[in-house]
N, C-alpha and C positions, 0 to 999 in steps of 0.2 A: 137134495133139491129133488123136485118133482117136475115132470113136464107131462104132455100131453100124448107124445109119441109113444110107443109101445116097446122102443128100444131102451137098453140101459146104455148109458154113456158114462165114460170114465175120460178124464180129462184135467190137465195141470189147472190149479187154481192159482190166482194172483196173491202173494201175501198180504199185500195191503188191504185186499179185499177181505180176507179172511180175518185181519186184526179189526178192521172196522166192524165186521160181523159181530167178532166178540166183545168189542167195545159195546156196540149197542145191547147185548144180551146182559153184559154186566151193570149196564147202567138201568136196565129192567129189573133187575135183581135190588137196585139201590133206590127204585123208586119209593118206598115207605119212609127210607132214612131222610131221602130228600124232601118230601112231602112235610116231614116234621121239621126239617131246616128251615124250609120256607115259612112255616108257621111261626117258629121261632123268630125270623127275621122279621114278619109282619108284627110280632107283639115288642121286639126289641130293634126297631130300626137302625139304631145305630152301633149295632153288634154284628159282627161277621165271624165266619170260621173260614180263613184263608185257604186251609186244606181242601174243605166240602166245596169251594168256589172254584177250585183248579181241578177236581175231581174229572170232569169229562175229558179236558184236555189231557191231563195226566194219563189217563187210560189208554187213549189213542196214541200219545207219542210212546208209552213205555211198549205198547202191544206193537205198534209199528216197528220200532227198533228190536224187539226181542224177535219178532216173527220174520223179519226182512230175509236173514239168510237162509230161511227154512224154505223147503220144498212141500207144496200141499196139492192134493188130488182131490177133484170133486166128482163125486158120485151122484148121477143123475138118474132118478127111476121113473116109471110109470106110476101113476096114483095108487093102485092096488099092489104095487110091489111087494113080496115077502121075502126076508131073507132065506127063511127056512127052506124054501122051494129050490134055492142054489146051492145049500150045503149038503155034502154028502158025507 
C-alpha cells in the first residue's frame, strides 16, 4: 500500500480484509469468463450454471475460512518507494 507520508509503516493486517482484497483480485481475473456467462444467460434465459452463480460468495467464504487463522503484515510505503534502496 502507498500513502503520502514519507515514512515506511509496517503493521498487522486483518485476515478478513486480506481475504476480501484477494477475492476482489480473483473476481477481476474472472471478468472475461463472467462476461461470457452473462451473454449466455441473455441468450438462454432459462439456463444457469449454479457454480458460476455462486463464485463470488464461494471465493469470499473459502478465503475467509482459509486465512482467518493466519497472521498478515501490511507494508505501507511512500509513493516513490524503491525496495532496491533498502536492500544490502
